[in-house]
Structure formats: structure tokens, C-alpha cells
C-alpha positions in Angstrom: 0.1 0.3 0.0 1.6 3.7 -0.9 1.0 6.7 1.6 0.2 9.8 0.4 -2.7 12.2 -0.5 -5.4 11.6 -3.2 -6.7 14.1 -5.4 -9.9 14.7 -4.2 -8.0 15.2 0.0 -5.9 17.8 -1.8 -8.6 20.0 -3.0 -10.6 20.0 -0.1 -7.9 21.2 1.5 -7.2 23.7 -0.9 -10.7 25.1 -0.6 -10.6 25.2 3.0 -7.4 27.4 3.1 -9.5 29.3 0.6 -12.2 30.0 2.4 -10.3 31.2 5.2 -8.7 33.2 3.0 -11.1 34.9 2.2 -13.3 35.8 5.4 -9.5 36.7 7.0 -8.8 39.4 4.1 -11.4 42.0 4.6 -10.1 42.1 8.2 -6.6 42.5 7.0 -7.6 45.4 4.6 -9.1 47.2 7.9 -5.7 46.9 10.4 -5.2 50.4 10.1 -8.8 51.5 11.0 -8.4 49.6 13.9 -5.1 50.5 14.8 -6.6 54.3 14.6 -9.5 53.6 17.2 -7.3 52.0 19.3 -5.0 55.1 19.6 -7.6 57.2 19.8 -9.0 55.2 22.3 -5.7 55.4 24.6 -5.5 59.5 23.8 -9.0 60.1 24.8 -8.4 57.9 27.7 -5.1 59.5 28.7 -6.6 63.4 28.2 -9.8 62.3 31.1 -6.8 60.1 33.0 -4.8 64.0 33.0 -7.9 65.8 33.5 -9.0 63.6 36.9 -5.5 63.4 37.8 -5.0 67.7 37.8 -8.1 67.3 40.1 -7.4 64.6 42.3 -4.0 65.9 43.4 -4.6 69.6 43.0 -2.0 70.2 40.5 -1.9 71.7 37.3 -1.7 69.0 34.4 -0.2 69.5 31.1 -0.5 67.5 27.7 2.2 68.4 25.1 0.9 67.2 21.4 4.0 67.2 18.6 2.2 66.2 15.6 4.2 64.7 12.5 6.7 63.7 12.2 7.4 62.8 16.1 3.3 62.0 16.5 4.3 62.0 20.6 2.7 63.4 23.3 3.4 63.6 27.2 1.9 64.3 30.3 3.4 65.9 32.6 2.4 68.0 36.5 4.0 71.0 38.2 4.8 70.0 41.0 7.5 72.4 43.0 7.2 75.0 40.0 9.0 73.3 37.2 7.4 70.7 34.8 7.8 66.8 35.4 6.8 64.1 33.3 4.6 62.1 34.9 4.7 58.2 35.8 1.9 56.4 33.5 0.3 54.6 36.1 -0.4 51.2 33.8 3.3 50.2 32.9 5.4 52.5 35.3 7.8 54.3 32.9 7.5 57.9 31.8 4.0 59.4 30.5 5.5 59.7 26.7 3.1 58.2 24.3 4.6 57.9 20.8 2.2 56.9 18.1 2.9 55.1 14.1 4.9 52.4 16.5 3.7 49.1 17.9 0.3 48.6 17.9 -0.4 52.0 16.4 2.2 51.8 13.7 0.3 54.0 10.8 -1.5 56.3 13.3 0.0 59.8 13.2 -1.3 63.0 15.0 -2.1 65.0 11.7 -2.9 68.2 14.5 -3.6 69.3 18.0 -5.2 73.0 18.0 -5.8 74.4 21.6 -6.2 78.2 21.2 -3.7 77.4 18.6 -1.1 75.8 20.6 -0.2 72.0 20.7 -0.8 72.5 24.8 -3.7 71.4 26.6 -3.3 72.0 30.4 -5.9 71.6 33.4 -5.4 73.1 36.3 -6.4 72.0 40.2 -10.2 72.6 39.2 -10.4 70.0 36.0 -10.7 73.8 33.6 -8.9 73.7 30.4 -5.9 76.5 29.9 -4.0 76.5 26.7 -0.9 77.4 28.4 1.5 76.5 31.0 1.2 79.9 32.9 -2.6 79.3 33.0 -3.2 83.0 31.4 -5.4 81.7 28.7 -8.8 79.6 29.2 -9.6 77.4 26.2 -12.1 79.0 24.9 -13.4 77.2 22.1 -13.6 73.5 21.4 -9.9 71.8 21.5 -9.0 69.1 19.0 -6.4 66.3 18.1 -7.0 64.7 14.7 -5.0 61.4 14.6 -5.0 60.0 10.5 -4.2 56.9 9.5 -3.2 56.5 5.4 -4.8 53.5 4.4 -4.2 51.7 0.7 -7.3 53.8 -0.7 -7.4 56.1 1.4 -7.2 58.4 4.2 -9.3 57.9 7.7 -9.8 60.6 10.3 -10.6 60.6 13.9 -10.8 63.7 16.1 -10.8 63.9 20.1 -12.1 67.0 21.3 -12.0 68.9 24.9 -14.8 71.3 25.9 -14.2 74.7 26.7 -14.6 75.1 30.8 -15.4 71.2 31.8 -12.9 69.9 30.2 -15.2 67.1 29.3 -12.9 65.2 26.7 -15.1 63.3 23.9 -14.2 61.5 20.3 -16.3 60.8 17.2 -15.6 56.9 15.8 
């Protein structure tokens, strides 16, 4: 008796592989959008955390955004007259997030606009300001726009901060 596969067995295996590939292919095409969704949720959560941290610790807390090509943001506090980078409680590392790497590869900060600047500061009451000296309150909605370039299109997500309250929201 000869050992091996029959032609019918090989055809069935090829058909099964084709079915799996057809169902998985659309998901692979959406990987950029999935990464952007993850990055926007992370950034919105970090903004909310900075807002709550400022209130809970009774300290001014800032977020400095560096759009493309840097694609980073840093969360700092002013504890003794100087700004110090905070420690991320989930990782134990300095709170400096670099997009367009790792799980956020392909995602970039298109723009950050908080009254014309790239700095968002929450005072001890949670009110948003546009400068580290707390001289200019945020009077219009502040935004950060994230984008990911796909094979056929560019997709954007906007994260918004409300003036006066500092409430953070984003569109999905």
C-alpha cells in the first residue's frame, strides 16, 4: 500500500484554505482603522486621566502634543514650580506616548489645536487652559486629529476637549 494523499483530499484542503483566506482578507484591509481606533481610545483615556489627576492631586497637569513627523504626546505635572513628566500608572514608564510604532503603527497626529497651540493644561479645578502659565483659558473646543493612511483612503478621528469643563470626547 502506498502512503500519500489522494487528489480529492488535496482539493478539499485547498478549498478550505481559500475559504479561510477569503474571510480573513477583509479584516487585514481594516488593520489601519483598527489601530487608529485603538490609538484614539488610548489618547482620549489619557486626556481624561490627566484631567482627573489634576483635580485629584490639586496640581496643574499638561499634555504637550507633537504632530507628525514626531507623533508623540507627553503628560506632565507642575509640582514644585517646574514641569515634570508623570509616570504612567499602567506601565511604570514615563508618560510619553509615541504613536506610529508598535500597536499604533501607521497612526499619526495630523494636528493639535488648543487655542492655536499644541499644549493643553488642566488646572487644579479641571479647567482647560492653552498655556502652561494658566493665563489663557480654552474658549473654543480644543481638538486633536489622528489619521491613518490606508491603501485607498485616509481615515481621521477627532478627539475634542470642551472649554470650561474639560470634558473629553471623540468620534468613532
